[in-house]
C-alpha positions as CSV (number, residue, x, y, z in Angstrom):
1,M,-11.9,-18.7,-2.1
2,G,-13.0,-18.5,-5.7
3,T,-13.8,-21.2,-8.3
4,V,-12.9,-21.7,-11.9
5,G,-14.5,-24.0,-14.4
6,S,-11.4,-25.6,-15.7
7,T,-7.6,-25.7,-15.3
8,D,-7.4,-23.4,-18.3
9,G,-9.3,-20.7,-16.4
10,I,-6.8,-20.3,-13.6
11,A,-5.1,-17.4,-15.3
12,G,-8.2,-15.4,-14.6
13,E,-7.5,-15.7,-10.9
14,R,-4.5,-13.5,-11.1
15,H,-6.5,-10.3,-10.5
16,Q,-8.0,-11.6,-7.2
17,L,-4.7,-13.0,-6.1
18,M,-2.8,-9.8,-6.7
19,N,-5.4,-7.8,-4.7
20,V,-5.1,-10.2,-1.8
21,A,-1.3,-10.3,-1.9
22,Y,-0.8,-6.5,-2.1
23,R,-3.0,-6.0,1.0
24,L,-1.2,-8.7,2.9
25,L,2.3,-7.5,2.0
26,G,2.0,-3.8,1.3
27,S,4.5,-4.3,-1.6
28,L,3.5,-4.6,-5.2
29,T,6.9,-6.2,-6.0
30,E,6.5,-8.9,-3.3
31,A,2.8,-9.4,-4.2
32,E,3.8,-10.2,-7.8
33,D,6.5,-12.6,-6.6
34,A,4.0,-14.4,-4.3
35,V,1.4,-14.8,-7.0
36,Q,4.1,-16.1,-9.5
37,D,5.3,-18.5,-6.9
38,A,1.7,-19.8,-6.3
39,Y,1.2,-20.4,-10.1
40,A,4.6,-22.1,-10.3
41,R,3.5,-24.5,-7.6
42,W,0.2,-25.2,-9.4
43,Y,2.0,-25.9,-12.7
44,A,4.5,-28.2,-10.9
45,L,1.6,-30.4,-9.8
46,P,1.1,-33.7,-11.7
47,R,-1.8,-33.5,-14.1
48,S,-3.6,-36.1,-12.1
49,R,-3.3,-34.1,-8.9
50,Q,-4.6,-30.9,-10.7
51,E,-7.6,-32.8,-11.8
52,E,-8.4,-33.9,-8.2
53,I,-8.6,-30.3,-7.0
54,L,-12.2,-29.2,-7.3
55,S,-11.5,-25.5,-7.1
56,P,-8.1,-24.5,-8.6
57,G,-9.0,-20.9,-7.7
58,A,-9.5,-21.8,-4.0
59,W,-6.2,-23.8,-4.1
60,L,-4.3,-20.8,-5.6
61,S,-5.8,-18.4,-3.0
62,T,-4.8,-20.7,-0.1
63,V,-1.3,-21.2,-1.4
64,T,-0.8,-17.5,-2.2
65,S,-2.0,-16.6,1.3
66,R,0.4,-19.1,2.9
67,I,3.3,-17.7,0.8
68,C,2.4,-14.2,2.0
69,L,2.2,-15.4,5.6
70,D,5.8,-16.8,5.3
71,L,6.9,-13.5,3.8
72,L,5.3,-11.5,6.5
73,G,7.2,-13.6,9.1
74,S,10.6,-13.0,7.4
75,A,9.8,-9.3,6.7
76,R,10.1,-8.4,10.3
77,A,13.7,-9.4,10.4
78,R,14.4,-7.7,7.1
79,R,12.8,-4.5,8.2
80,E,15.0,-4.4,11.3
81,R,17.9,-4.1,8.9
82,Y,16.1,-1.5,6.7
83,V,17.6,2.0,6.9
84,G,15.0,4.3,8.4
85,A,11.3,3.8,8.4
86,W,9.7,1.2,6.1
87,L,6.4,2.3,4.4
88,P,4.2,0.3,2.0
89,E,4.7,0.9,-1.8
90,P,2.4,3.7,-3.0
91,L,0.2,3.0,-6.0
92,P,-0.5,5.5,-8.8
93,D,-4.0,5.8,-10.2
94,R,-4.4,4.0,-13.6
95,T,-6.8,6.6,-15.1
96,E,-4.5,9.5,-14.3
97,R,-1.6,7.6,-15.8
98,D,-3.6,6.8,-18.9
99,R,-4.7,10.4,-19.3
100,A,-1.1,11.5,-19.1
101,G,-0.3,9.2,-21.9
102,G,1.9,7.1,-19.8
103,A,0.4,3.7,-20.0
104,G,3.1,1.3,-20.8
105,P,3.2,-1.4,-23.5
106,T,2.2,-4.0,-20.9
107,G,-1.4,-2.7,-21.0
108,P,-3.9,-4.6,-18.8
109,A,-1.1,-6.9,-17.6
110,D,0.5,-4.0,-15.6
111,P,0.2,-5.2,-12.0
112,V,-0.9,-1.7,-10.8
113,D,-3.9,-2.0,-13.1
114,Q,-5.0,-5.2,-11.3
115,I,-5.2,-3.6,-7.8
116,V,-8.7,-2.3,-6.9
117,Q,-8.0,1.0,-5.1
118,D,-10.5,1.2,-2.3
119,E,-10.3,2.2,1.4
120,S,-8.4,-1.1,2.1
121,V,-5.3,0.1,0.2
122,A,-5.3,3.7,1.5
123,M,-1.9,4.3,3.1
124,A,-3.4,5.0,6.5
125,F,-5.0,1.6,6.4
126,L,-1.9,-0.2,5.2
127,V,0.2,1.4,7.9
128,V,-2.3,0.0,10.5
129,L,-2.0,-3.4,9.0
130,E,1.8,-3.2,9.5
131,S,1.2,-3.0,13.3
132,M,-0.5,-6.5,13.3
133,T,1.2,-9.8,13.7
134,P,1.4,-11.8,10.5
135,A,-1.4,-14.2,11.6
136,E,-3.7,-11.3,12.6
137,R,-3.1,-9.5,9.3
138,V,-3.9,-12.6,7.2
139,A,-7.0,-13.4,9.3
140,F,-8.3,-9.8,9.2
141,V,-7.6,-9.1,5.5
142,L,-9.0,-12.4,4.3
143,H,-12.1,-12.2,6.4
144,D,-12.9,-8.5,6.8
145,V,-11.7,-7.3,3.4
146,F,-12.4,-10.3,1.2
147,R,-15.1,-12.1,3.1
148,Y,-13.4,-15.5,3.2
149,P,-15.0,-17.9,5.7
150,F,-12.9,-18.7,8.8
151,A,-13.0,-22.4,7.8
152,E,-10.9,-21.5,4.8
153,I,-8.7,-19.1,6.7
154,A,-8.0,-21.9,9.2
155,D,-6.5,-23.9,6.3
156,V,-4.1,-21.0,5.5
157,L,-3.0,-20.4,9.1
158,G,-3.0,-24.0,10.3
159,R,-5.3,-23.0,13.2
160,T,-8.9,-23.7,14.2
161,P,-11.6,-21.5,12.8
162,A,-12.3,-20.3,16.3
163,A,-8.7,-19.2,16.7
164,C,-8.8,-17.4,13.4
165,K,-11.9,-15.6,14.5
166,Q,-10.1,-14.4,17.6
167,L,-7.1,-13.2,15.5
168,A,-9.4,-11.2,13.2
169,A,-11.2,-9.7,16.3
170,S,-7.9,-8.5,17.9
171,A,-6.8,-7.1,14.5
172,R,-10.2,-5.3,14.2
173,R,-9.6,-3.5,17.5
174,R,-6.4,-2.0,16.1
175,V,-8.2,-0.8,13.1
176,S,-11.1,0.6,15.1
177,V,-8.7,3.0,16.8
178,A,-8.2,4.7,13.4
179,R,-10.8,7.3,12.6
180,T,-13.1,7.2,9.6
181,P,-11.3,9.1,6.8
182,V,-12.7,12.4,5.5
183,T,-14.3,12.5,2.1
184,A,-12.0,12.5,-1.0
185,T,-13.2,16.1,-1.8
186,G,-12.4,17.3,1.7
187,Q,-9.0,15.7,1.6
188,A,-8.2,17.1,-1.8
189,D,-8.9,20.6,-0.6
190,V,-6.5,20.3,2.3
191,V,-3.8,18.7,0.1
192,R,-4.2,21.4,-2.5
193,H,-3.7,24.1,0.2
194,V,-0.6,22.2,1.5
195,K,0.8,22.2,-2.1
196,E,0.2,25.9,-2.5
197,A,1.8,26.7,0.9
198,W,4.7,24.4,0.2
199,E,5.3,26.0,-3.2
200,T,5.4,29.5,-1.8
201,K,7.4,28.3,1.3
202,D,4.8,29.8,3.5
203,I,5.6,28.4,6.9
204,A,2.8,30.1,8.7
205,A,0.2,28.7,6.3
206,L,1.7,25.2,6.5
207,V,1.6,25.3,10.3
208,D,-2.0,26.3,10.1
209,L,-2.8,23.3,7.8
210,L,-0.9,20.8,10.1
211,N,-2.3,19.4,13.3
212,P,0.0,20.5,16.2
213,A,0.6,16.8,16.9
214,A,1.1,15.8,13.3
215,V,3.8,13.2,12.4
216,M,5.7,12.9,9.1
217,T,7.4,9.6,8.3
218,A,9.7,9.3,5.3
219,D,11.0,6.1,3.6
220,G,14.3,6.5,1.7
221,G,15.5,2.9,2.2
222,G,19.0,4.2,2.7
223,M,19.1,4.9,-1.1
224,V,18.3,8.7,-0.9
225,G,18.8,11.3,1.7
226,T,15.9,11.7,4.1
227,V,15.1,11.8,7.8
228,L,15.5,8.4,9.4
229,R,13.1,9.1,12.3
230,P,9.6,10.6,12.1
231,V,9.4,14.4,12.4
232,E,6.9,15.2,15.1
233,G,4.9,18.4,15.5
234,G,3.2,20.7,12.9
235,A,5.8,23.5,13.3
236,R,8.8,21.2,12.9
237,I,7.2,19.5,9.9
238,A,6.5,22.9,8.2
239,Q,10.1,24.0,8.8
240,Y,11.4,20.7,7.3
241,M,9.1,21.0,4.3
242,V,10.4,24.5,3.5
243,A,14.0,23.4,4.0
244,I,13.4,20.6,1.4
245,A,12.0,23.2,-1.0
246,D,15.1,25.4,-0.5
247,K,17.5,22.5,-1.1
248,A,15.6,21.3,-4.2
249,P,15.1,24.1,-6.7
250,G,13.1,23.1,-9.7
251,L,11.0,20.6,-7.7
252,E,7.5,20.4,-9.2
253,L,4.5,19.4,-7.0
254,L,1.6,17.6,-8.6
255,E,-1.8,16.7,-7.1
256,R,-2.2,12.9,-7.7
257,S,-4.3,10.1,-6.4
258,V,-2.0,7.9,-4.1
259,N,-3.6,4.5,-3.3
260,G,-7.0,5.9,-4.2
261,V,-6.7,9.0,-1.9
262,P,-5.7,12.6,-2.8
263,G,-1.9,13.0,-2.3
264,L,1.1,14.8,-3.8
265,V,3.9,13.8,-6.1
266,A,7.2,15.7,-6.2
267,Q,9.2,15.5,-9.4
268,R,12.2,17.1,-10.9
269,A,13.0,17.2,-14.6
270,G,10.1,14.7,-15.1
271,V,11.5,12.2,-12.6
272,V,9.3,11.3,-9.6
273,M,11.3,11.9,-6.5
274,T,8.8,11.6,-3.7
275,V,5.2,10.3,-3.3
276,A,3.4,11.8,-0.3
277,S,0.2,10.4,1.3
278,F,-1.8,12.3,3.9
279,D,-4.2,11.6,6.7
280,V,-6.6,14.4,7.3
281,S,-8.9,15.1,10.3
282,D,-11.0,18.2,11.1
283,G,-9.5,20.0,8.1
284,R,-5.9,19.5,9.2
285,V,-3.2,17.1,8.3
286,T,-2.4,14.6,11.0
287,R,0.0,12.2,9.2
288,I,2.3,12.5,6.2
289,W,3.9,9.4,4.7
290,A,6.6,10.3,2.2
291,V,8.0,7.5,0.1
292,R,11.4,8.4,-1.5
293,N,13.0,4.9,-2.0
294,P,13.4,4.7,-5.8
295,E,12.7,1.0,-5.8
296,K,9.2,1.7,-4.4
297,L,8.6,4.4,-7.0
298,R,8.9,2.2,-10.1
299,P,5.2,2.2,-10.9
300,W,5.3,6.0,-10.9
301,A,8.0,6.1,-13.6
302,R,5.3,6.6,-16.2
303,E,3.7,9.4,-14.3
304,G,4.1,13.0,-15.2
């Protein structure tokens, strides 16, 4: 799970560890905490024990993954107490933030900058990962996304390599149900049309852009007003979107990359209020995930 030449080089592992932890947890905040915990455990080892470890990078990867496994187990209970639907934390695109002049003083150390935004962090993919058991998610992400061998995954899960292979296979069946996403250009066109129809409160145009069986899920975490249950049906979603626009004068919609995929950001007076991700099929929106919980929008504070 990665090697480093010396103990001094373990800081260079942070990038890989953050990428693993975010995909395992769907939370940038929790991923940071897990990686920090792994480093703390490394530095707590006696020097003699550190020197016995042939690959500190592999050790850190295993420990980080075990911490994430424990967090995933406890997350189920926490999410049962969560107000409304729980969605993964959306990630802004670094290049857009830099272009907007919003890069913070933390520079390269910003955790958002360490996440490689590919198809394995798209909101649609992360939501599928949420449907897996903790062991399935760990086996699948480590093997299918990061290509770790099952012998190393077995060390994380405390199971045989054969059992880990089975877990990854069952997880893969869940993912295979999800379609192949449209191209970024195709998605951007649809999202742009949604933005225009939303801005003009054109219900008919919105209905035309939404699949009749579309579903919208919002995450307010009980901290802001939003629907607690998914809104189902293109017509109902269109009416809800227009009602939001009516209630929030001065809301500005921006086309932004969300987890590497074209999405929309709604802001008022320069403050990001909502980050919306979309799943598009055959030129129509099938899913909308709207994150409104302010705690999950902290990485977007420098957007605008």
